C-alpha positions, 0 to 999 in steps of 0.5 A, spaced: 729 084 460 733 090 461 740 090 458 746 096 458 752 096 454 758 100 454 763 102 449 768 107 447 773 105 452 781 105 450 788 107 451 789 115 450 795 119 452 794 124 458 790 130 455 787 126 450 779 125 449 774 119 449 767 119 448 763 113 451 757 110 449 751 106 453 746 103 450 740 101 454 735 096 451 728 093 455 726 100 458 724 107 455 730 110 457 727 117 457 723 115 463 730 114 467 735 118 470 742 115 468 749 115 471 756 113 469 761 110 475 768 108 475 772 103 478 780 103 478 784 097 481 784 096 488 779 102 489 771 103 490 767 104 485 765 112 484 760 116 481 762 120 475 756 123 472 749 123 472 743 126 467 736 126 469 730 123 465 728 130 463 732 135 460 737 140 464 739 136 470 746 134 470 751 132 476 758 131 476 763 128 481 768 133 483 774 130 480 771 130 473 767 137 473 769 141 467 772 136 463 767 131 462 760 132 459 754 127 460 749 127 455 743 123 452 739 121 446 733 118 448 731 116 440 737 112 440 736 109 447 743 112 448 747 116 454 754 118 452 760 121 456 765 125 453 771 125 457 776 131 455 783 133 458 784 126 460 789 124 466 792 118 468 788 118 474 782 117 470 784 110 468 779 105 470 773 101 468 767 105 466 760 103 468 753 105 465 747 104 469 740 106 469 736 108 475 731 103 479 725 107 478 722 112 473 721 119 474 726 120 480 731 125 481 738 124 478 743 122 484 750 119 486 748 114 490 749 107 487 744 104 490 739 108 486 741 104 480 739 097 478 741 095 472 749 096 470 753 094 464 759 090 464 764 096 463 769 099 458 776 100 460 779 107 459 787 107 460 790 114 460 798 114 459 802 119 462 
């Protein structure tokens, strides 16, 4: 059974930084692309960042480019999201997800992701 668990959220002032972690169990993380998504109150869930199963492929949503960095440590079955220069509009519940199929190119499409965590709250105060 695949389980995904996020951590690292919290309250931070605008301009600050946070690092989110996502631990995956029940599958070999190195074979799967991973993604981070977020959902603010009253809004649709949106893509934030994704990382390919092999090294060197990262994609980002337009609103976080240049501020957020996704990375992975396959030995720890963990994916990270480093968030810098945070803005109040980054306030949301952040979700981590693993793609449905192995060895696929990383995408922004939520339907390509099969296993989701419960989310971690990030709140950025102005």
